[in-house]
C-alpha positions in Angstrom: 86.3 116.6 111.8 85.8 112.8 111.5 84.7 110.7 114.4 87.8 110.1 116.6 89.2 106.6 116.8 89.4 104.5 119.9 92.2 106.0 122.1 93.9 102.6 122.3 94.9 102.8 118.6 96.4 106.3 118.9 99.7 105.0 120.4 101.5 104.8 117.0 100.2 108.2 115.8 101.1 109.8 119.1 104.7 108.4 118.9 105.1 109.8 115.4 103.6 113.2 116.3 100.7 112.7 113.8 97.9 113.7 116.2 96.3 117.1 116.2 97.0 119.1 119.4 93.5 118.4 120.8 93.9 114.7 119.9 97.3 114.5 121.6 95.8 116.2 124.7 93.0 113.7 124.9 95.4 110.8 124.4 97.7 112.0 127.2 94.7 112.2 129.5 93.8 108.7 128.4 97.3 107.5 129.2 96.8 108.5 132.9 94.0 105.9 133.1 95.1 103.1 130.7 98.0 100.8 131.8 97.8 98.9 128.5 98.5 102.1 126.4 101.3 103.1 128.7 102.8 99.6 128.2 102.4 99.7 124.4 103.9 103.2 124.4 107.0 101.9 126.2 107.2 98.8 124.0 107.1 100.9 120.8 109.0 103.9 122.1 112.3 103.1 120.2 110.7 102.9 116.8 110.5 106.6 115.9 114.3 106.9 116.6 114.9 103.9 114.3 112.8 105.5 111.6 114.6 108.8 111.9 117.9 107.1 111.1 116.4 105.4 108.0 116.5 106.7 104.5 114.0 109.4 103.4 110.4 108.1 103.2 109.0 107.2 99.8 105.4 108.0 98.7 102.9 105.3 99.7 100.9 103.4 97.0 97.6 105.0 96.3 95.1 104.3 99.0 97.4 102.3 101.3 97.4 104.8 104.1 93.6 105.1 104.1 93.1 101.3 103.9 95.6 100.8 106.8 93.9 103.4 109.0 90.5 101.9 108.3 91.7 98.4 109.2 93.3 99.8 112.4 90.1 101.5 113.5 88.0 98.4 112.7 90.4 96.2 114.7 90.4 98.7 117.6 86.6 98.7 117.7 86.5 94.9 117.7 89.0 94.9 120.5 86.9 97.4 122.5 83.8 95.3 122.1 85.7 92.2 123.2 87.0 94.1 126.2 83.4 95.1 127.2 82.1 91.5 126.9 85.1 90.1 128.9 84.6 92.9 131.6 81.1 91.8 132.1 82.2 88.1 132.3 84.7 89.0 135.0 82.1 90.8 137.1 79.9 87.7 137.1 82.8 85.4 138.1 82.4 84.1 141.7 85.5 82.0 141.8 89.1 83.2 142.8 90.1 86.8 142.2 92.6 85.8 139.5 90.9 85.9 136.1 90.1 82.4 134.6 92.6 81.1 132.0 90.4 81.9 128.9 90.1 85.5 130.0 93.9 85.8 130.7 94.5 84.4 127.2 92.1 86.9 125.7 93.9 89.7 127.5 97.3 88.5 126.2 95.9 88.3 122.6 94.4 91.8 122.9 97.7 93.2 124.1 99.7 91.8 121.2 97.0 92.6 118.6 97.3 96.3 119.7 101.1 96.2 119.4 100.9 94.6 116.0 98.3 97.2 114.8 100.5 100.0 116.1 103.5 98.6 114.4 101.6 98.3 111.1 100.5 101.9 111.4 104.1 103.0 111.9 105.1 101.0 108.8 102.3 102.5 106.7 103.2 106.1 107.7 106.9 105.9 107.0 108.4 103.3 104.5 112.0 104.2 104.1 113.6 104.3 100.6 115.9 101.3 99.8 113.9 99.0 102.2 113.8 95.4 101.1 110.4 93.7 101.4 108.8 90.5 100.1 106.3 90.6 97.3 103.2 88.6 97.0 104.9 86.1 94.7 107.7 85.5 97.2 110.2 87.7 95.4 112.4 90.2 97.1 111.3 93.8 96.6 113.8 96.7 96.4 112.6 100.3 96.5 114.8 102.9 94.7 114.4 106.6 93.9 115.2 108.5 90.8 116.2 112.2 90.9 116.5 114.8 88.2 119.8 115.3 86.4 121.2 118.8 86.4 119.0 121.3 84.7 116.1 118.9 84.6 112.9 118.7 86.7 111.2 115.5 87.7 111.6 112.4 89.9 110.7 108.8 90.0 110.0 105.8 92.3 111.0 102.3 91.4 109.9 99.0 93.0 112.0 96.1 91.7 110.8 92.6 92.4 113.5 89.9 92.0 112.5 86.3 91.5 114.3 83.2 90.1 113.3 84.2 86.6 114.4 87.8 86.6 113.4 91.3 87.8 110.1 93.1 87.2 110.1 96.9 87.5 107.1 99.0 88.7 108.0 102.7 88.0 106.2 105.9 88.7 107.4 109.1 87.1 106.4 112.6 88.1 107.2 116.1 86.9 108.9 115.4 83.6 108.3 117.7 80.7 106.7 116.0 77.6 109.5 115.1 75.2 110.0 117.1 72.1 108.7 115.9 68.7 110.9 113.0 67.4 112.1 111.9 70.8 111.1 109.6 73.6 112.2 108.8 77.1 114.0 105.5 77.6 114.2 103.5 80.9 117.4 101.5 81.6 118.8 99.0 84.0 122.3 100.4 84.5 125.7 99.2 85.7 127.6 101.3 88.3 130.4 101.6 85.7 128.2 102.8 82.9 129.5 105.9 80.9 128.5 107.3 77.6 131.8 106.2 76.1 131.6 102.7 77.6 127.9 102.0 78.0 126.9 99.1 80.3 123.1 99.2 80.4 120.0 97.2 79.3 117.0 99.0 77.8 113.7 98.5 79.7 111.6 100.3 77.0 110.6 103.7 75.9 107.8 105.9 77.1 106.3 109.4 77.1 104.5 111.3 79.8 101.1 112.9 80.1 100.3 116.6 80.3 101.0 116.4 84.1 104.5 115.0 83.5 103.5 111.6 85.0 103.8 108.0 83.8 103.3 104.6 85.3 105.6 101.9 83.8 106.1 98.2 84.1 109.0 96.3 82.6 110.9 93.1 83.0 114.5 91.9 82.4 116.5 88.8 83.1 119.7 90.8 83.0 121.8 90.0 86.1 120.9 92.2 89.1 124.5 92.3 90.3 125.7 93.6 86.9 122.8 96.1 86.3 121.6 97.1 89.8 120.6 100.7 89.0 117.9 102.4 87.1 118.0 105.5 84.9 116.1 107.5 82.3 117.5 109.2 79.2 115.9 111.3 76.4 116.5 109.5 73.0 115.8 110.4 69.4 113.4 108.1 67.6 116.0 107.0 65.0 116.1 103.2 65.4 119.4 103.2 67.2 119.1 100.9 70.2 122.2 102.5 71.9 122.0 105.4 74.3 122.9 108.6 72.5 120.8 111.2 74.4 121.3 113.0 77.7 120.4 111.7 81.2 117.1 112.9 82.6 116.6 110.9 85.8 119.5 109.3 87.6 119.7 107.0 90.7 119.1 108.8 93.9 121.2 108.4 97.1 121.3 104.8 98.3 118.9 103.9 101.1 
């Protein structure tokens, strides 16, 4: 088992029930002695209920959880070292009993750093589907899910970044069977009113999958988001016809 983290950072994991039984027992014993953790637990206590009412969680990007936990542990260790230094300073103080202003400010900063770290951990452990975020380029990010059509296996996750110039799509596909010879999968931006008889969709390109049934795709379109808000995948013959003629494979999942 890895070296346990500082107990002060276990508030979020404890709230979400992510601690092992022995870790939870140690943290509960720590709570009896730590007013800061009891306060943070109370401040963050409503978050699990809020997350429980959100849409189903989506898979995290590769490495995000590990990077977040590493950053949390490093921040907790820094805060612990700061606490030890400030504790020694307080012992040496010969003035009034009330802590000097710099120490009180450091305590305030430490308190809110811990709350921010715990909130970040909650976010990293459970990102709901359909959640709107902001990308690094300032665009709004929408997360969508793709589910298998009837009789098909597979699923997908789509991050759509919307900017003033259009929408970029980051798509991860899992569990699709490789297409038969002479056919390819096609990714579409789709209208809610789209039907085979009256198609309302814009192609985002064709693709195939590896032996594991997975693919990572990136696409872009300037087609209006309000007109083509959904994403889907069909299986199409390689016949040069740009229209959809094949069956649906992955369809939009339940809205978040």
